[in-house]
C-alpha positions in Angstrom: -64.5 -35.1 -35.0 -66.1 -34.1 -38.5 -64.2 -32.5 -40.6 -65.4 -28.9 -41.9 -65.8 -25.3 -40.9 -66.0 -25.3 -37.2 -68.1 -22.7 -35.8 -67.6 -21.6 -32.4 -70.5 -22.4 -30.0 -73.1 -19.7 -29.8 -71.6 -17.5 -32.8 -71.5 -17.0 -36.3 -68.0 -16.1 -35.5 -65.1 -18.3 -36.7 -61.4 -17.9 -35.9 -58.6 -17.9 -38.2 -54.8 -17.9 -36.7 -52.3 -15.3 -37.5 -51.4 -14.7 -41.2 -48.4 -16.5 -41.9 -47.2 -14.1 -44.8 -47.3 -10.6 -42.8 -47.7 -11.9 -39.2 -51.0 -10.0 -38.8 -54.3 -11.2 -37.6 -56.7 -11.1 -40.1 -59.8 -10.2 -37.7 -62.8 -9.3 -40.0 -66.6 -10.2 -40.1 -66.1 -13.6 -40.7 -63.2 -15.9 -40.1 -62.3 -19.5 -40.0 -60.1 -21.9 -38.1 -57.5 -23.8 -39.3 -58.2 -27.5 -39.1 -55.7 -30.3 -40.0 -55.8 -33.8 -39.7 -53.3 -36.0 -37.6 -50.2 -35.1 -40.2 -47.9 -35.3 -37.3 -48.3 -38.6 -36.0 -48.3 -39.6 -39.7 -45.0 -37.8 -40.7 -43.0 -40.7 -39.9 -44.7 -43.2 -41.9 -45.1 -40.7 -44.7 -41.4 -39.7 -44.6 -40.1 -42.7 -45.7 -41.9 -42.8 -49.1 -42.5 -39.1 -49.7 -38.3 -39.1 -50.8 -38.8 -41.9 -53.1 -42.2 -40.8 -54.5 -40.5 -38.2 -55.2 -37.3 -39.6 -56.7 -39.4 -41.6 -58.9 -41.8 -38.9 -60.0 -38.5 -37.0 -61.1 -37.4 -40.1 -62.9 -40.3 -40.5 -65.0 -40.5 -36.6 -65.6 -37.3 -36.6 -67.2 -38.5 -39.7 -69.3 -41.5 -38.0 -70.1 -39.4 -34.7 -71.0 -36.0 -36.1 -72.9 -36.4 -40.0 -71.7 -33.7 -39.8 -69.3 -34.1 -43.1 -67.0 -36.7 -44.8 -68.1 -34.4 -44.8 -71.7 -31.1 -45.1 -69.5 -31.0 -48.6 -69.6 -28.2 -51.6 -70.2 -30.6 -54.8 -70.1 -32.4 -54.3 -73.1 -34.6 -56.9 -74.0 -37.4 -57.6 -76.8 -35.0 -57.6 -79.8 -32.9 -54.0 -79.1 -29.4 -54.5 -79.6 -27.5 -54.7 -76.7 -23.8 -54.2 -77.9 -22.4 -51.2 -75.5 -20.3 -50.2 -78.2 -22.9 -49.9 -80.8 -25.1 -47.7 -78.7 -22.2 -45.3 -78.1 -22.0 -44.8 -81.8 -25.6 -44.8 -82.6 -27.1 -41.1 -83.1 -30.1 -39.8 -81.6 -32.0 -39.5 -84.9 -31.2 -43.9 -84.8 -32.6 -44.2 -81.4 -35.9 -42.3 -82.6 -36.0 -44.5 -85.6 -36.1 -47.5 -83.7 -38.7 -46.0 -81.5 -41.3 -45.2 -84.5 -40.5 -49.0 -85.7 -40.6 -50.9 -82.3 -42.3 -48.6 -79.6 -45.4 -48.3 -77.7 -48.2 -49.0 -80.1 -51.2 -48.6 -77.4 -51.7 -47.7 -73.8 -49.2 -49.4 -72.0 -48.9 -49.6 -67.8 -45.2 -49.3 -66.2 -44.4 -50.4 -63.0 -41.5 -48.5 -61.7 -40.1 -49.6 -58.5 -37.2 -47.8 -56.1 -35.2 -50.6 -54.6 -33.6 -50.3 -51.1 -29.5 -50.5 -50.9 -28.3 -53.8 -50.6 -25.2 -54.0 -48.7 -22.1 -55.2 -50.1 -23.6 -55.6 -53.7 -21.6 -54.6 -56.6 -23.2 -51.3 -58.8 -24.4 -53.0 -62.2 -24.7 -56.6 -60.5 -28.4 -58.3 -60.0 -28.0 -58.2 -56.8 -28.7 -54.3 -56.3 -32.2 -55.2 -57.6 -32.8 -57.8 -54.6 -34.3 -55.6 -51.7 -37.6 -54.1 -50.8 -39.1 -51.6 -52.9 -39.2 -48.4 -50.9 -42.3 -47.0 -53.0 -44.0 -47.8 -56.3 -45.2 -45.7 -59.3 -47.5 -47.3 -61.9 -47.1 -45.1 -64.9 -49.9 -45.2 -67.7 -48.1 -44.1 -71.1 -51.1 -43.8 -73.9 -49.5 -42.7 -77.1 -52.6 -42.5 -78.6 -53.8 -39.9 -76.3 -50.5 -38.3 -75.9 -50.5 -38.3 -72.0 -49.3 -39.8 -69.1 -50.5 -40.9 -65.9 -48.8 -41.9 -62.7 -50.1 -43.6 -59.6 -47.9 -43.4 -56.5 -48.4 -46.2 -54.4 -46.8 -45.9 -51.0 -44.7 -48.5 -49.6 -46.3 -49.3 -46.2 -49.9 -50.3 -48.6 -51.6 -53.1 -47.1 -51.6 -56.0 -49.4 -51.9 -59.7 -49.2 -48.9 -61.4 -50.6 -48.5 -64.7 -51.8 -46.6 -67.2 -48.9 -46.4 -63.8 -46.8 -49.8 -63.3 -46.0 -51.0 -59.8 -44.9 -48.0 -57.0 -45.0 -46.5 -54.3 -46.9 -46.4 -53.9 -50.4 -42.6 -53.2 -50.5 -42.1 -56.8 -49.9 -43.1 -58.4 -52.9 -40.0 -57.2 -54.7 -37.9 -58.9 -51.9 -40.1 -61.8 -52.2 -40.5 -62.5 -56.0 -38.9 -59.7 -57.7 -40.2 -57.2 -60.1 -42.9 -60.4 -61.6 -44.5 -60.9 -58.3 -44.3 -57.0 -57.5 -46.4 -56.4 -60.8 -48.8 -59.1 -59.8 -49.3 -57.9 -56.5 -50.1 -54.5 -57.9 -52.3 -55.7 -60.6 -54.0 -57.7 -57.6 -54.6 -54.8 -55.5 -55.8 -52.3 -58.3 -58.8 -54.6 -59.6 -56.8 -56.4 -62.2 -55.1 -53.6 -63.9 -52.9 -55.3 -66.3 -48.8 -54.2 -65.8 -47.1 -54.9 -68.9 -43.7 -53.6 -68.3 -41.5 -52.8 -65.2 -38.6 -50.3 -64.5 -36.3 -51.0 -61.2 -34.0 -48.3 -59.9 -31.4 -49.2 -57.4 -30.2 -46.3 -54.9 -28.0 -43.5 -56.0 -30.0 -42.8 -59.1 -31.7 -39.5 -58.0 -28.1 -37.7 -57.2 -26.2 -39.0 -60.1 -29.0 -37.8 -62.6 -29.3 -34.4 -60.9 -25.4 -34.1 -61.5 -25.5 -35.4 -65.1 -28.1 -33.0 -65.8 -25.7 -30.4 -64.6 -27.7 -29.7 -61.2 -30.9 -27.7 -60.9 -31.8 -24.1 -60.0 -34.2 -23.8 -56.9 -35.0 -21.0 -54.4 -34.4 -22.5 -51.2 -36.8 -20.4 -48.9 -35.1 -20.9 -45.6 -31.8 -21.7 -43.7 -31.8 -25.5 -43.8 -30.1 -27.3 -41.1 -30.7 -30.8 -39.8 -28.5 -33.9 -38.6 -29.9 -37.2 -38.2 -27.5 -40.2 -38.2 -29.6 -42.9 -38.0 -30.9 -41.8 -41.5 -27.6 -40.6 -42.7 -28.8 -37.4 -43.3 -26.4 -33.9 -42.4 -28.7 -31.4 -44.4 -26.9 -27.9 -44.9 -28.2 -25.4 -47.2 -28.6 -21.5 -47.4 -31.2 -19.7 -48.4 -31.8 -17.7 -51.7 -31.9 -18.7 -55.3 -28.9 -21.3 -56.3 -28.2 -24.3 -58.5 -28.0 -27.3 -56.4 -26.2 -30.3 -57.1 -26.9 -34.0 -56.9 -26.5 -34.0 -53.3 -27.6 -30.9 -52.2 -31.0 -31.6 -54.2 -31.5 -34.7 -52.1 -31.2 -32.8 -49.3 -33.6 -30.2 -49.9 -35.9 -33.0 -51.0 -35.6 -34.8 -47.6 -35.5 -32.0 -45.3 -39.0 -31.8 -43.0 -37.6 -30.0 -40.0 -40.3 -27.1 -40.2 -43.7 -26.1 -39.5 -45.1 -28.0 -42.4 -43.3 -31.3 -41.6 -43.8 -33.8 -44.6 -46.5 -31.4 -46.7 -43.7 -28.9 -46.9 -41.2 -31.6 -48.0 -43.8 -32.8 -50.5 -44.4 -28.9 -52.0 -40.5 -28.6 -51.9 -40.2 -31.8 -54.1 -42.8 -30.6 -56.8 -40.6 -27.3 -56.5 -37.9 -29.1 -57.9 -40.0 -31.0 -60.4 -40.9 -28.1 -61.7 -37.1 -26.3 -61.7 -36.1 -29.6 -63.4 -38.5 -29.4 -66.1 -37.5 -26.1 -67.1 -33.9 -27.2 -66.8 -34.7 -29.9 -69.3 -35.7 -27.3 -71.8 -32.1 -26.5 -72.4 -31.1 -27.7 -76.1 -27.4 -28.5 -74.2 -29.1 -31.6 -72.3 -30.0 -33.0 -75.4 -26.5 -33.5 -76.1 -25.5 -35.2 -72.9 -28.2 -37.7 -73.8 -25.8 -40.5 -75.0 -23.8 -40.0 -71.9 -26.4 -40.3 -69.6 -27.6 -43.4 -71.1 -24.3 -45.2 -70.8 -23.6 -43.6 -66.7 -27.3 -44.5 -65.8 -27.5 -48.1 -67.1 -26.0 -49.4 -63.8 -29.3 -48.1 -61.5 -31.7 -49.8 -63.8 -33.3 -53.0 -64.5 -36.1 -53.2 -67.0 -38.0 -55.5 -69.5 -38.9 -52.7 -71.6 -37.4 -52.9 -75.1 -35.2 -50.3 -76.8 -38.0 -49.4 -79.1 -40.4 -48.7 -76.4 -38.2 -46.5 -74.7 -37.6 -44.4 -77.1 -41.1 -44.1 -78.1 -41.5 -43.0 -74.7 -39.0 -40.1 -74.9 -40.8 -39.3 -78.1 -44.3 -39.5 -76.3 -42.6 -37.4 -73.3 -41.6 -34.8 -76.0 -45.2 -34.6 -77.1 -47.0 -34.4 -74.0 -48.2 -31.0 -72.6 -47.9 -30.3 -69.0 -51.6 -30.7 -68.6 -51.7 -34.2 -69.9 -48.8 -35.4 -67.6 -50.8 -36.2 -64.5 -49.7 -37.5 -60.9 -52.1 -39.0 -58.2 -51.2 -40.8 -54.6 -53.2 -44.1 -54.0 -56.0 -42.9 -52.1 -56.2 -44.0 -48.6 -55.2 -43.3 -44.8 -52.5 -44.2 -42.3 -53.4 -47.1 -39.9 -53.9 -46.2 -35.9 -51.2 -46.6 -33.9 -53.4 -49.8 -31.9 -54.9 -51.1 -35.4 -52.4 -53.3 -36.3 -49.0 -54.9 -35.0 -47.4 -52.7 -38.1 -48.2 -49.0 -39.5 -49.8 -49.4 -42.6 -51.2 -47.2 -45.3 -54.9 -48.6 -45.8 -56.1 -48.1 -49.3 -59.7 -46.4 -49.6 -61.2 -49.1 -52.1 -63.8 -46.5 -53.5 -61.1 -43.9 -54.0 -59.0 -46.5 -55.8 -61.8 -47.5 -58.3 -62.3 -43.8 -58.7 -58.4 -43.7 -59.7 -58.4 -46.8 -61.9 -61.4 -45.6 -63.8 -60.0 -42.0 -64.4 -56.4 -42.9 -64.8 -56.0 -46.3 -65.9 -59.3 -47.2 -67.9 -58.6 -48.7 -71.3 -62.2 -50.0 -72.4 -64.9 -47.2 -71.9 -67.1 -49.8 -72.1 -66.2 -51.4 -69.1 -65.9 -48.0 -66.9 -67.1 -48.0 -63.5 -70.5 -46.1 -63.0 -69.6 -44.0 -60.2 -71.9 -41.2 -59.3 -71.9 -37.6 -60.2 -69.1 -35.2 -58.1 -71.2 -33.9 -54.9 -68.8 -31.4 -53.8 -70.8 -31.3 -50.5 -69.7 -34.8 -49.7 -66.0 -34.2 -50.2 -63.1 -32.5 -47.9 -62.2 -29.6 -49.6 -58.9 -27.7 -48.0 -58.2 -24.2 -48.6 -54.7 -22.6 -48.7 -53.8 -19.1 -49.5 -51.2 -18.4 -52.0 -52.0 -14.6 -53.3 -51.0 -11.4 -51.4 -54.6 -10.8 -49.9 -54.6 -11.9 -46.4 -58.3 -12.6 -46.3 -58.4 -14.3 -48.9 -58.5 -17.9 -47.4 -61.5 -16.7 -45.4 -63.0 -14.9 -48.6 -63.5 -18.3 -50.5 -64.6 -20.2 -47.1 -67.6 -17.5 -47.5 -68.1 -18.0 -51.0 -68.0 -21.6 -50.9 -70.4 -21.9 -48.3 -72.7 -19.6 -50.4 -72.5 -22.4 -53.2 -73.9 -24.8 -50.6 -70.1 -26.3 -49.8 -69.9 -26.4 -46.2 -67.3 -29.4 -45.8 -64.3 -27.2 -45.8 -61.0 -26.3 -43.7 -58.4 -24.0 -43.9 -54.5 -24.7 -44.3 -51.8 -22.5 -43.4 -50.4 -20.0 -45.8 -48.5 -21.1 -48.7 -45.4 -19.4 -48.6 -44.8 -18.0 -51.9 -47.8 -15.9 -53.9 -48.7 -17.4 -57.3 -50.8 -15.8 -59.8 -53.1 -18.7 -60.7 -55.6 -20.6 -58.5 -55.1 -24.5 -58.4 -57.8 -26.7 -57.5 -55.5 -29.7 -56.7 -56.8 -33.6 -57.5 -55.7 -34.9 -53.8 -57.5 -38.5 -54.1 -57.9 -38.7 -58.1 -61.4 -37.5 -58.5 -60.8 -35.5 -61.8 -64.6 -34.9 -62.5 -64.9 -33.4 -58.9 -61.6 -30.9 -59.6 -63.5 -29.8 -62.7 -66.5 -29.2 -60.9 -65.0 -27.1 -58.5 -63.0 -25.2 -60.9 -66.2 -24.5 -62.7 -67.9 -23.3 -59.4 -65.0 -20.9 -58.7 -64.8 -19.4 -62.0 -61.2 -19.5 -62.6 -58.3 -21.4 -61.7 -56.4 -24.5 -63.0 -56.8 -28.1 -62.4 -53.6 -29.8 -61.1 -53.5 -33.2 -61.0 -50.5 -34.1 -58.7 -51.7 -34.7 -55.2 -49.5 -32.3 -53.7 -52.2 -30.2 -51.6 -53.5 -31.2 -47.8 -53.2 -35.0 -47.3 -56.4 -35.3 -45.2 -58.6 -33.6 -48.4 -60.2 -34.7 -51.5 -59.5 -31.4 -53.1 -57.2 -28.4 -51.9 -57.6 -25.0 -53.5 -54.6 -23.1 -53.7 -55.8 -19.5 -54.0 -53.7 -17.1 -56.4 -54.4 -13.5 -57.4 -56.6 -14.1 -60.3 -59.5 -15.2 -57.8 -58.9 -12.6 -55.3 -59.1 -10.3 -57.9 -62.2 -11.7 -59.5 -63.8 -11.9 -56.0 -62.9 -7.9 -55.6 -64.7 -7.3 -58.6 -67.7 -9.2 -58.2 -68.4 -7.6 -54.5 
């Protein structure tokens, strides 16, 4: 069935379910039905890469703010000093001076990979990096524009790997290490150059949070779940609290609620924001040398010391709006489509992402059509205190000629500012939609509805403007 606002036959009235915030039925003169994609069946596949995707976004967020994991590396190449004693004695000023002298001088693409646990491998050995990647992030660091773009590539993305044939992209590192993985990513993204790589082994996430002294988050509900096959033992109480590394991982992996993997992604985003807030604490800066030393056993990279430090500098200068995250556009394969389950990349969506996030030469930029909002799937999610806001938004969009819309369950927390979430990398379309709304903020982080091109998360600002305009 085509996605959109579904009208009941013979009537202009539409049906909207019970409001999630106050338990009331929001019947009015015009109502809307919640339409969802097949996220339940997709959940099992999505859950495997969502945690690693979150972990590496977390890692790169730390790097973008204080240079934690991307600068927490022992195997320092490219002329960097690799003597452990010398590194211990170096001051932060020394690290930053090296960055100025030998750092990144132009746009650089860095492939960040999370590596599955290798049974029996000793921490700090090369063997811990010899397994499959559980997901990939491609980071574009641009010191000229002072921005950082992050593309999440699901582990189940269908690709063609030399000597393996059609398989999942997570096999590339297992087959040929970082070199082959970089080659496959470049080939998949129409020749985008991958200049550097970072490989991170299991255990980095928990220890990193502990090294930062924990992270303060609001746990919205009792979280209790056990799964022996996945080695999950989640047990968290509700309320505002500081979580240690193990608890933060529990918070990130919990999906046993009505929102499933979407709720998990949203909680992970909340963790990211909480961590960024934590990283504004000046006391964390004094811990960087220790973090450098402890975290080195989890990381393998070909970034030089100067390049890593210059990434720290860029992160410190990067405004929140200049850190963009996007998911590789695509879909989950059908149950009978292939022998294995895959994430099937959307070629047109991929080209749009490459143009918007990884294009280096404006003269070779792809010529894509001007955004036509009528051709996009737009999800609406109420995050305001007004129960009827989603219906108001749907009605308003229809008056603007936008009809391919659907309503998601309400966001559990009230937020002041409306967000236009770029789910599939179409930044220009998001800006056009924001202009149509007359308020709100474009969020390039792919944390909206999985089935949408754009997600509108309604805040109090749009509700107030709508009331004044009536």
